[in-house]
C-alpha positions as CSV (number, residue, x, y, z in Angstrom):
1,M,0.1,0.0,-0.1
2,A,2.8,2.4,0.9
3,V,4.5,1.5,-2.3
4,E,1.4,2.0,-4.4
5,A,0.7,5.4,-2.5
6,L,4.2,6.6,-3.2
7,G,3.9,5.6,-6.9
8,K,0.6,7.5,-7.2
9,G,2.2,10.6,-5.5
10,M,5.1,10.5,-7.8
11,C,2.6,10.2,-10.8
12,L,0.7,13.4,-9.5
13,S,3.8,15.3,-9.0
14,C,4.9,14.4,-12.6
15,N,1.5,15.6,-13.9
16,T,1.7,18.7,-12.0
17,R,5.1,19.5,-13.2
18,R,4.0,18.8,-16.6
19,D,0.9,21.0,-16.4
20,A,2.9,23.8,-14.9
21,S,5.4,23.6,-17.7
22,L,2.7,23.7,-20.3
23,E,1.0,26.7,-18.6
24,L,4.3,28.4,-18.4
25,R,4.8,27.7,-22.2
26,R,1.3,29.2,-22.8
27,C,2.0,32.3,-20.8
28,S,5.3,32.7,-22.6
29,S,3.6,32.4,-25.9
30,S,1.0,34.9,-24.9
31,A,3.6,37.4,-23.8
32,I,5.6,36.9,-26.9
33,E,2.5,37.5,-29.0
34,L,1.6,40.6,-27.0
35,G,5.1,41.9,-27.4
36,R,4.8,41.4,-31.1
37,S,1.5,43.2,-31.4
38,W,3.0,46.1,-29.4
39,S,6.0,46.1,-31.5
40,R,3.8,46.2,-34.6
41,F,1.7,49.1,-33.1
42,L,4.9,51.1,-32.3
43,G,6.3,50.3,-35.6
44,R,3.5,52.0,-37.4
45,R,4.1,55.1,-35.2
46,L,8.0,55.2,-35.1
47,V,9.3,53.3,-38.1
48,V,10.5,55.5,-40.9
49,G,12.3,54.8,-44.2
50,S,13.1,51.3,-45.1
51,T,11.7,49.8,-42.0
52,R,8.2,51.0,-42.4
53,G,5.6,48.2,-41.8
54,K,8.0,46.0,-40.1
55,P,8.0,45.0,-36.3
56,L,10.0,47.3,-34.1
57,G,12.6,44.7,-32.9
58,S,15.4,45.4,-30.6
59,G,17.8,45.3,-33.5
60,N,16.0,48.3,-35.3
61,L,15.8,50.6,-32.2
62,G,19.3,52.0,-32.7
63,F,18.8,52.7,-36.4
64,I,15.3,54.2,-35.8
65,S,16.4,56.6,-33.1
66,A,19.4,57.7,-35.1
67,Q,17.2,58.3,-38.2
68,M,14.7,60.2,-36.0
69,S,17.3,62.5,-34.6
70,L,18.5,63.2,-38.1
71,S,15.2,64.0,-39.3
72,V,14.7,66.4,-36.4
73,R,18.0,68.1,-37.1
74,K,17.0,68.6,-40.6
75,S,13.7,70.2,-39.7
76,V,15.7,73.2,-38.2
77,K,16.0,75.8,-41.0
78,W,19.5,77.3,-41.7
79,W,18.2,80.9,-40.9
80,E,17.0,79.5,-37.5
81,K,20.5,78.3,-36.4
82,F,23.1,80.1,-34.2
83,L,20.5,82.8,-33.2
84,H,21.2,85.1,-30.3
85,P,19.0,87.1,-27.8
86,N,19.6,90.4,-29.7
87,M,18.4,88.8,-33.1
88,K,14.7,89.0,-33.9
89,V,12.5,87.8,-36.8
90,I,10.1,90.3,-38.2
91,D,6.6,89.0,-38.8
92,S,5.0,92.2,-40.4
93,A,5.6,95.7,-41.5
94,Q,3.9,96.9,-38.2
95,D,6.3,94.7,-36.2
96,L,9.2,96.4,-38.0
97,V,7.9,100.0,-37.4
98,D,7.2,99.2,-33.7
99,T,10.6,97.6,-33.2
100,L,12.5,100.5,-34.7
101,S,10.6,103.1,-32.8
102,E,11.1,101.2,-29.5
103,A,14.9,100.8,-30.1
104,G,15.8,104.2,-28.9
105,D,19.5,105.1,-29.6
106,K,20.4,101.6,-30.1
107,L,21.9,100.6,-33.5
108,V,19.5,98.4,-35.5
109,I,20.5,96.3,-38.4
110,V,17.8,94.9,-40.7
111,D,18.9,91.8,-42.6
112,F,16.9,90.9,-45.6
113,F,17.4,87.2,-46.8
114,S,15.8,84.5,-48.7
115,P,15.8,80.7,-47.9
116,G,16.9,79.9,-51.5
117,C,19.7,82.6,-51.6
118,G,23.1,80.8,-51.4
119,G,24.9,84.0,-50.5
120,C,22.4,84.6,-47.7
121,R,23.0,81.1,-46.4
122,A,26.7,81.4,-46.5
123,L,26.8,84.8,-44.8
124,H,24.3,83.8,-42.0
125,P,27.0,82.3,-39.6
126,K,29.1,85.5,-39.8
127,I,26.1,87.7,-39.1
128,C,25.5,85.6,-36.1
129,Q,28.9,86.0,-34.9
130,F,28.6,89.8,-35.2
131,A,25.4,89.7,-33.2
132,E,27.3,87.7,-30.4
133,M,30.2,90.1,-30.4
134,N,27.9,93.2,-30.3
135,P,25.0,92.4,-27.7
136,N,24.1,96.1,-27.7
137,V,23.2,96.0,-31.4
138,L,19.6,94.8,-32.5
139,F,19.6,92.4,-35.6
140,L,16.3,92.1,-37.3
141,Q,15.6,89.3,-39.9
142,I,13.1,89.7,-42.7
143,N,12.2,86.7,-44.9
144,H,11.9,88.0,-48.5
145,E,9.8,84.9,-49.5
146,Q,7.3,85.7,-46.8
147,H,7.2,89.4,-47.1
148,K,7.8,90.1,-50.8
149,S,5.4,93.1,-50.8
150,M,7.1,94.7,-47.8
151,C,10.5,94.2,-49.4
152,Y,9.4,95.8,-52.5
153,S,8.1,98.9,-50.6
154,L,11.4,99.2,-49.0
155,N,13.3,99.0,-52.3
156,V,15.0,95.8,-51.6
157,H,15.8,94.1,-54.9
158,V,19.1,92.4,-54.3
159,L,19.9,89.8,-51.6
160,P,21.4,89.7,-49.2
161,F,20.7,93.3,-48.2
162,F,21.3,95.2,-45.0
163,K,19.8,98.6,-43.6
164,F,21.2,100.4,-40.7
165,Y,19.0,102.5,-38.5
166,R,19.7,104.5,-35.4
167,G,17.7,106.9,-33.0
168,A,16.6,110.2,-34.3
169,E,19.0,109.9,-37.3
170,G,16.7,107.1,-38.9
171,R,18.3,105.2,-41.7
172,L,22.1,105.6,-41.6
173,C,23.1,103.4,-44.7
174,S,21.9,100.6,-46.9
175,F,23.8,98.1,-49.1
176,S,24.1,94.6,-50.4
177,C,27.0,92.4,-49.3
178,T,28.3,89.0,-49.5
179,N,31.2,87.0,-47.9
180,A,33.5,88.4,-50.5
181,T,32.5,92.0,-49.5
182,I,32.1,91.4,-45.9
183,K,34.4,94.3,-45.1
184,K,31.7,96.7,-46.1
185,F,29.5,95.2,-43.3
186,K,32.4,95.4,-40.8
187,D,33.2,99.0,-41.6
188,A,29.6,100.1,-41.3
189,L,29.2,98.4,-38.0
190,A,32.3,100.1,-36.5
191,K,31.4,103.5,-37.9
192,H,27.8,103.6,-36.6
193,N,28.1,101.7,-33.3
194,A,29.9,104.5,-31.6
195,D,28.4,105.7,-28.3
196,R,26.0,108.5,-28.8
197,C,23.0,110.0,-27.1
198,S,19.9,111.9,-28.5
199,L,17.1,113.6,-26.8
200,S,14.7,113.2,-29.8
201,P,12.6,110.0,-30.3
202,A,13.8,107.3,-32.8
203,K,12.8,108.3,-36.3
204,G,12.6,104.6,-37.8
205,L,11.5,104.3,-41.4
206,E,11.6,107.2,-43.8
207,E,8.2,108.9,-44.6
208,S,8.4,107.7,-48.3
209,E,8.9,104.0,-47.0
210,L,5.9,104.4,-44.7
211,M,3.8,105.7,-47.5
212,A,4.8,102.9,-49.9
213,L,4.0,100.3,-47.1
214,A,0.6,102.1,-46.7
215,A,-0.2,102.1,-50.5
216,N,0.6,98.3,-50.7
217,G,-1.7,97.5,-48.0
218,D,1.2,96.3,-45.7
219,L,0.7,99.1,-43.1
220,S,-2.1,101.2,-41.9
221,F,-0.4,104.7,-42.1
222,N,-2.2,108.1,-42.4
223,Y,0.5,110.8,-43.4
224,T,-0.1,114.3,-42.6
225,P,2.2,116.7,-44.5
226,K,4.1,119.1,-42.3
227,A,3.0,122.8,-42.5
228,P,5.1,124.7,-45.0
229,V,7.9,127.0,-43.7
230,P,6.9,130.7,-44.5
231,V,9.3,132.3,-47.0
232,P,10.0,136.1,-46.6
233,N,8.7,138.3,-49.3
234,L,11.5,140.0,-51.0
235,H,9.3,142.5,-52.8
236,D,7.7,143.8,-49.5
237,A,7.5,147.6,-49.4
238,S,8.5,147.8,-45.8
239,S,11.8,146.2,-46.4
240,E,14.6,148.7,-47.1
241,K,15.6,148.9,-50.8
242,T,19.1,148.9,-51.9
243,P,20.0,152.0,-54.2
244,A,20.7,151.4,-57.7
245,N,24.1,153.2,-57.6
246,P,26.3,151.5,-55.0
247,M,28.7,154.4,-55.0
248,L,26.0,156.6,-53.3
249,P,25.9,156.6,-49.4
250,L,22.9,154.9,-47.9
251,H,22.3,157.7,-45.4
252,R,22.9,161.5,-45.4
253,N,25.9,162.4,-43.4
254,P,25.7,166.1,-42.3
255,W,29.4,166.2,-41.2
256,F,30.4,165.1,-44.6
257,F,28.7,168.0,-46.3
258,Q,29.7,170.5,-43.6
259,D,33.5,169.8,-44.4
260,I,32.9,170.4,-48.1
261,E,31.3,173.8,-47.5
262,E,34.1,175.0,-45.2
263,K,36.8,174.0,-47.6
264,S,35.0,175.7,-50.4
265,L,34.6,179.0,-48.3
266,A,38.2,179.1,-47.4
267,T,39.2,178.8,-51.0
268,A,37.0,181.7,-52.1
269,Q,38.5,184.1,-49.3
270,G,42.1,183.2,-50.2
């Protein structure tokens, strides 16, 4: 009986182990299937390029992360790189007018560029270096492709193009320059970045530029001409007239004529 009971116990133990092993295999299979499903789900969201439609296996993770980081880096435009706190992108003509009027005596450099301009792209890193070395100068960027009408109103027809403004003086200079003629930019920056103080408000854009922007609908601007300066009337009767003969004295001098009479009398008596 003891032997028989022992045999049955061993059989039960074997069956239990066998059932546990089968259950473990089933759980493993379910987990693997669930992992594959989750991988396929993530694959549809994350896999790009040649791995599209394939499960997100452990072997593809490094490739996918590298490819994603590469795509993120490519999404940054070249004119958005290396920007500094004193560099600002202009969104509209009103934004340009407001920024110039609020700059005070600070030197403001307006940079006109185009995304497809090779010269603009090559010059951009150097402009950013100038901005870093001159934190007291304000650099404004205007995208020609987004603001063609505004650039036309400001007489910008060549790229890259720069305009310098400062305080009550308004526009100081404007020119086009590339890497080959970068000395022109350096000289203008050194000339107009000297310390100065003005009590008058910042002038900003010229009146002709404001009127052109208003005419093209880029700016709401009502221009009132200044009152004309009165010109004195040269033919006014009250003004003193100059005698026709310049040899005649302007006023009668009684001592002059008295001397002549005395000399004439002395000559007659002698």
